[in-house]
C-alpha positions in Angstrom: 0.1 0.1 0.0 1.3 3.3 -1.0 -1.4 5.8 -0.4 -5.0 5.5 1.5 -7.8 7.9 1.0 -11.1 7.9 3.4 -14.1 10.0 3.4 -17.4 9.4 5.2 -20.3 8.6 3.0 -22.6 11.5 1.9 -20.4 14.1 3.5 -21.4 17.7 2.3 -18.2 19.1 3.9 -15.9 18.2 1.1 -12.8 20.7 0.6 -13.0 22.6 -2.8 -16.9 22.9 -2.2 -18.4 26.5 -2.8 -20.6 28.3 -1.0 -22.7 31.6 -1.3 -22.0 32.9 2.1 -23.1 36.1 4.1 -20.4 38.6 5.7 -21.3 38.7 9.5 -18.3 40.8 10.9 -14.9 41.9 10.3 -12.1 41.3 13.1 -9.6 44.3 12.4 -6.9 42.3 14.9 -7.3 39.0 13.2 -7.5 40.5 9.8 -10.2 38.0 9.2 -14.0 38.1 8.2 -16.6 35.7 9.7 -19.1 34.4 7.0 -21.9 32.7 7.4 -22.1 29.8 5.2 -25.1 27.8 6.7 -22.9 26.0 9.7 -23.4 26.1 13.1 -20.3 28.2 13.7 -19.2 31.2 11.0 -16.6 30.5 8.6 -12.9 32.3 8.8 -11.8 34.2 6.0 -8.3 35.6 6.5 -7.1 38.7 4.6 -3.2 37.8 4.7 -3.7 34.5 3.0 -5.8 35.7 0.0 -2.6 36.5 -2.0 -4.1 35.5 -5.4 -7.4 37.1 -5.1 -7.8 41.0 -5.8 -6.9 42.1 -2.2 -8.7 45.5 -3.2 -12.1 43.7 -2.5 -11.5 43.5 1.2 -12.2 46.9 1.9 -15.4 47.0 0.4 -16.7 44.0 2.0 -19.5 45.0 4.5 -21.8 43.1 6.9 -24.4 41.8 5.0 -22.6 41.3 2.0 -23.0 38.1 -0.1 -19.6 36.5 -1.7 -18.6 33.2 -3.0 -16.1 31.4 -0.9 -14.3 28.0 -1.4 -14.2 25.5 1.6 -10.2 24.8 2.5 -10.7 23.3 6.0 -14.0 21.8 7.4 -15.0 22.8 11.2 -12.9 21.2 13.7 -14.0 21.0 17.5 -14.4 24.6 18.7 -13.1 26.3 15.4 -15.2 26.9 12.5 -14.6 26.0 9.0 -11.6 28.1 6.9 -12.8 29.4 3.7 -11.1 31.4 0.9 -11.7 33.7 -2.2 -9.1 32.2 -4.1 -11.6 29.7 -5.8 -10.1 27.1 -7.9 -11.5 24.2 -9.7 -9.1 21.3 -9.9 -8.8 18.7 -12.8 -6.9 15.9 -13.6 -4.2 18.0 -15.7 -4.8 21.3 -14.6 -5.9 23.6 -11.8 -8.3 26.5 -13.1 -8.4 29.7 -11.1 -11.7 31.7 -12.6 -11.4 35.0 -10.6 -8.0 36.2 -10.0 -6.4 39.9 -9.9 -3.7 39.1 -12.8 -3.8 36.4 -15.3 -1.2 33.8 -14.7 -0.1 30.3 -15.9 2.1 28.4 -13.7 3.6 24.8 -14.3 4.5 22.0 -11.9 8.0 21.8 -10.7 8.3 18.4 -11.8 7.7 19.5 -15.5 11.0 20.3 -17.3 11.6 24.1 -18.3 11.4 23.6 -22.1 8.1 21.5 -21.6 6.7 23.9 -19.4 7.3 26.8 -21.6 5.9 24.9 -24.7 2.8 24.2 -22.3 2.3 28.0 -21.5 2.4 28.9 -25.0 -0.3 26.5 -26.1 -2.5 27.2 -23.3 -2.0 31.2 -23.2 -4.8 31.8 -25.5 -7.6 30.0 -23.5 -6.8 32.0 -20.3 -8.6 35.1 -20.6 -7.7 38.2 -18.0 -8.5 37.6 -14.4 -8.1 33.8 -15.0 -5.1 31.7 -14.0 -3.9 28.1 -14.8 -2.0 25.5 -12.7 -0.6 22.8 -14.9 -0.3 19.7 -13.1 2.1 17.0 -13.5 -0.2 14.3 -15.2 -0.3 16.7 -18.1 3.1 15.2 -19.0 1.5 12.0 -19.8 -1.3 13.2 -22.3 -1.5 15.0 -25.4 -2.7 18.8 -25.3 -6.2 18.1 -27.0 -7.1 16.4 -23.5 -5.6 19.4 -21.7 -7.6 21.8 -23.7 -10.8 19.6 -23.4 -10.4 19.7 -19.5 -9.9 23.5 -19.5 -13.0 24.3 -21.4 -15.0 21.8 -19.0 -13.6 23.7 -16.0 -14.5 26.7 -17.5 -18.1 25.9 -18.3 -18.2 24.5 -14.6 -17.5 28.1 -13.2 -20.1 29.5 -15.6 -22.7 27.6 -13.9 -21.6 28.1 -10.5 -21.9 31.8 -11.3 -25.3 31.3 -12.7 -26.8 29.3 -10.0 -25.2 31.7 -7.2 -27.2 34.8 -8.8 -30.2 33.0 -8.4 -29.7 31.8 -4.8 -29.5 33.7 -1.6 -27.0 33.3 1.5 -26.3 31.0 3.0 -26.2 28.2 0.5 -24.0 25.6 -0.8 -23.6 26.4 -4.4 -21.3 23.4 -5.4 -19.7 20.3 -4.3 -16.8 18.7 -5.8 -16.9 15.4 -7.5 -17.7 12.0 -5.9 -15.0 10.4 -4.0 -14.0 7.9 -6.5 -13.7 10.5 -9.1 -11.6 12.5 -7.0 -9.3 9.9 -6.0 -8.7 9.0 -9.8 -8.5 12.6 -10.8 -5.7 13.2 -7.9 -3.8 9.7 -8.1 -4.3 8.1 -11.5 -0.8 7.6 -13.1 -0.2 5.5 -16.2 1.9 2.8 -14.5 -1.3 1.9 -12.3 -2.3 -1.7 -13.8 -6.0 -1.8 -12.6 -8.6 -0.1 -10.8 -11.2 -2.1 -8.6 -14.4 -0.8 -7.5 -16.9 -2.4 -5.6 -19.9 0.1 -5.3 -22.0 0.4 -8.4 -22.7 4.0 -8.2 -19.0 4.9 -7.9 -18.1 2.5 -10.5 -20.0 4.1 -12.8 -19.2 7.8 -11.9 -15.4 6.8 -12.3 -16.1 5.2 -15.7 -17.7 8.3 -17.1 -15.2 10.6 -15.8 -12.3 8.6 -17.1 -13.9 7.7 -20.7 -14.2 11.8 -21.1 -10.9 12.8 -19.7 -8.5 9.7 -18.9 -9.5 7.2 -21.8 -6.7 4.6 -20.9 -7.8 4.6 -17.4 -11.4 3.6 -18.4 -10.1 0.4 -19.6 -8.4 -0.3 -16.3 -11.3 0.1 -14.1 -13.0 -3.1 -13.2 -16.1 -3.6 -11.0 -15.3 -5.9 -7.8 -18.1 -8.6 -7.5 -16.7 -11.3 -5.4 -18.1 -12.5 -2.2 -14.8 -11.7 -0.4 -14.4 -8.3 0.8 -12.2 -6.3 -1.7 -10.2 -5.0 1.3 -9.6 -8.6 2.5 -8.8 -9.9 -1.1 -5.9 -7.2 -1.4 -4.7 -7.8 2.1 -5.5 -3.9 2.8 -7.4 -4.4 6.3 -4.0 -6.1 7.3 -1.6 -3.0 6.0 -4.1 -0.4 7.4 -3.0 -1.5 11.1 0.5 -0.3 10.3 -0.3 3.1 9.8 -0.6 3.4 13.4 2.1 1.6 14.4 5.1 3.5 16.0 7.6 0.8 14.8 7.8 -0.7 11.4 9.9 -3.8 10.8 12.5 -4.3 7.6 13.0 -7.5 6.2 16.7 -7.4 6.6 16.0 -7.6 10.7 16.2 -3.9 11.1 13.3 -1.7 11.8 12.4 2.2 11.7 10.8 3.9 14.8 8.5 6.9 14.1 7.6 9.8 16.4 5.1 12.4 14.7 4.3 15.7 16.6 2.7 18.5 15.5 5.5 20.7 14.3 8.0 17.8 13.7 8.4 14.3 12.7 11.3 12.1 13.7 12.3 8.7 11.7 14.9 6.5 13.5 16.7 3.9 11.7 18.2 1.0 13.5 20.2 -2.2 12.2 18.0 -4.6 14.9 18.5 -8.2 14.4 21.0 -7.8 11.2 23.4 -10.6 11.6 25.1 -11.0 8.3 28.7 -11.6 8.4 29.6 -8.3 7.0 31.7 -5.3 7.9 29.8 -2.4 9.6 29.9 -0.1 6.4 28.4 -2.8 4.2 25.5 -3.5 7.0 24.8 0.3 7.6 24.4 0.6 3.8 22.2 -2.4 3.1 20.0 -1.3 6.0 19.7 2.3 5.2 18.9 1.6 1.5 16.2 -0.5 2.7 14.8 1.9 5.3 14.8 4.6 2.8 12.3 2.7 0.7 10.2 2.3 4.0 10.4 5.7 4.9 9.5 7.2 1.6 6.4 4.7 1.4 5.5 5.4 5.1 5.7 9.3 4.6 3.1 8.8 1.5 0.9 6.4 3.4 0.6 8.4 6.7 0.5 11.7 4.9 3.4 13.0 7.2 3.7 16.7 6.3 6.0 19.6 7.4 9.6 18.8 8.7 10.8 15.1 8.7 14.1 14.4 10.3 15.4 10.7 9.2 18.2 9.3 11.5 20.1 6.5 9.4 22.9 4.3 10.6 26.0 6.0 10.5 28.1 5.8 7.4 31.8 6.6 6.6 32.3 6.2 3.1 31.3 9.0 0.7 30.1 6.4 -1.9 27.7 4.7 0.3 26.3 8.3 1.5 25.9 9.4 -2.3 24.2 5.7 -2.9 21.5 6.5 -0.4 21.0 10.0 -1.5 20.5 8.7 -5.2 18.2 6.2 -4.1 16.0 8.4 -1.8 15.8 10.9 -4.7 14.3 8.2 -7.1 11.7 7.1 -4.2 10.5 10.8 -3.5 9.5 10.9 -7.4 6.9 8.9 -6.8 5.3 11.3 -4.0 2.6 13.5 -5.7 3.3 16.0 -2.7 6.0 18.5 -3.2 9.0 17.1 -1.2 12.6 18.2 -0.9 15.4 17.4 1.1 18.7 17.6 2.3 21.5 15.2 3.6 23.7 15.9 6.2 26.7 13.6 5.8 28.4 14.4 9.3 25.7 12.5 11.2 24.0 10.5 8.0 20.9 12.3 8.4 18.2 13.3 6.3 16.0 16.4 6.6 12.9 16.5 4.4 10.0 18.9 4.0 7.1 17.7 2.5 3.8 19.4 1.7 0.3 18.1 3.0 -2.1 16.3 1.0 -5.8 16.4 1.4 -8.2 13.5 2.1 -5.1 11.2 2.7 -5.0 8.5 5.4 -5.0 8.8 9.2 -6.9 12.0 10.3 -9.8 9.8 9.3 -9.1 7.3 12.0 -7.1 9.1 14.4 -8.2 11.4 17.0 -6.3 13.2 20.1 -5.9 11.0 22.9 -8.1 12.2 25.9 -5.4 11.2 28.5 -2.1 12.3 26.9 -3.6 15.2 24.7 -1.3 14.5 21.8 1.9 14.3 23.6 2.4 10.4 23.9 2.8 11.0 27.7 0.8 10.4 30.7 1.2 11.1 34.5 2.9 8.3 36.1 0.9 6.1 38.6 3.3 7.2 41.4 2.7 10.6 41.0 -1.1 10.0 40.8 -1.3 7.9 43.9 0.5 10.6 45.6 -1.6 13.3 44.9 -4.6 11.0 45.6 -3.4 10.2 49.1 -2.6 13.7 50.0 -6.2 14.6 49.0 -7.7 12.0 50.8 -5.8 12.9 53.9 -7.4 16.0 54.0 -10.9 15.0 53.4 -10.4 12.5 56.2 -8.8 15.1 58.7 -12.3 17.3 57.8 -14.9 14.7 58.8 -16.0 13.7 62.3 -17.5 10.3 61.2 -15.4 6.9 62.2 -14.9 5.6 58.7 -15.0 6.8 54.9 -15.1 4.8 51.7 -13.6 6.7 48.8 -14.3 5.6 45.0 -11.1 5.9 43.0 -9.4 4.7 39.8 -8.8 1.3 39.8 -5.2 1.3 38.4 -4.3 3.7 40.8 -5.9 1.6 43.6 -4.0 -1.5 42.5 -0.7 0.6 42.6 -1.5 1.8 46.2 -2.1 -1.7 47.3 1.1 -3.0 45.8 3.6 0.0 46.5 2.3 2.3 49.0 0.0 -0.2 51.4 1.8 1.8 54.4 0.5 4.9 53.3 -3.1 4.1 54.2 -2.1 3.0 57.8 -0.3 6.5 58.1 -3.5 8.7 57.2 -5.4 6.3 59.8 -3.1 6.4 62.4 -2.7 10.4 61.9 -6.7 11.0 61.8 -7.9 8.1 63.9 -10.2 7.2 61.1 -10.9 4.2 59.2 -10.1 4.6 55.3 -11.6 2.2 52.6 -11.1 2.4 49.1 -13.1 1.0 46.2 -11.9 0.6 42.6 -13.8 1.7 39.5 -12.9 2.6 35.7 -15.4 5.3 35.8 -13.2 7.9 37.9 -9.7 9.2 36.2 -6.4 9.9 37.3 -6.3 11.1 40.8 -10.1 12.1 41.2 -12.2 10.6 43.7 -15.7 10.1 44.9 -16.8 9.8 48.8 -19.1 6.9 48.7 -20.3 6.6 52.2 -19.5 8.3 55.6 -20.4 7.1 59.0 -20.1 4.3 61.6 -17.7 1.5 60.6 -20.4 -1.1 61.2 -22.8 0.9 59.3 -20.1 1.5 56.4 -19.1 -2.4 56.4 -22.7 -3.2 56.0 -23.3 -1.0 53.0 -19.7 -1.9 51.5 -18.8 -5.6 52.3 -15.1 -6.0 53.1 -14.5 -8.1 49.7 -15.0 -5.1 47.8 -13.0 -2.9 50.0 -9.6 -2.3 50.4 -8.2 -1.6 53.7 -4.8 -2.2 55.4 
């Protein structure tokens, strides 16, 4: 598996959707407008990020104005959706910008300079004032007739969007991007793909219609999957998906890589592990590093790791070994559709990678921040929580007049107290001259507690039999 895309069925909050919104207010300190697009929270439009659109429009936006905006990021938790005036309509070969300040034609950095200039010259007549084009890498693989056809299609689509927006009043969802299967093909299809299996009939038909029109060769590769065995099982996808969440990924040589991902930085450590071939260190390091480079490139795509990535390879001394690793990694990242650059630091055999984020890919669909560690990967130790809990309990016990008290506490912390801090309960009882009982439950977290009952010892034992209580 190289890439994985996911989307909820019938989701209307798809990136690239276009809304007719209404301006609700402007925040000078944030330099942002808040736009009502029909969601629970107003969407967020930042002036500083509107680099392509005519910036002169902003002073004339006022409360109550209706404007067309494009969804950049759906709402998340307490944050509203993020929208932009930089409307773009993506195709397989080009991205069309129908409403910009100045005409432009930009070309993918993966297209060589002479080809890029030729493409700009041919497409120039199709791009009118206040419109722009980005020519995508996939354009290399087709003839100009197909590219021109797609540009005309995207221009017609924009005219339909404008016409509908003039008939509706805000807030209104004007346009939703192509269906999921079409978007995946539009973004990910390359000539080297041998077959495309789809197991849902509507998606299959949509994909077939789209490819017959714009990617004819791909339409010959689309197959409707009808076997009884689920598609993900047949191609062992389910098993591979679990690797997305694994911190450690094994290499066939016996080595392994460890992936530590944080919000601003991802660190990947390469280890030789059980590598036991009878070779010298330099040969071993090169073999493990080459294998690790392939897995690192795959995991970055699969997990959609973006931003800054540091890869710490097994140290190598020879310049030839380092160059072989650099050349191999250069070949591997050519397969990545996201813009990726890297720099090798020879003194420590370390790779510094920067990668652009790809929308719709992999883990954000399956993951959410841990309620315990809040994304840090660390939680407070049982020792610290137990000490804090006993300190609180002692304070409560000292304030009560009755003979016995039963506390409900976290069952994990209770087990730790029983095994490691049993004398602490005795100390509290001796100092306060009270009886202390603890009852474990999974409903209470960390060093929190509940008082279950306070009273005479006989009464407490009657309501809470000794077998479910812990005492000294």
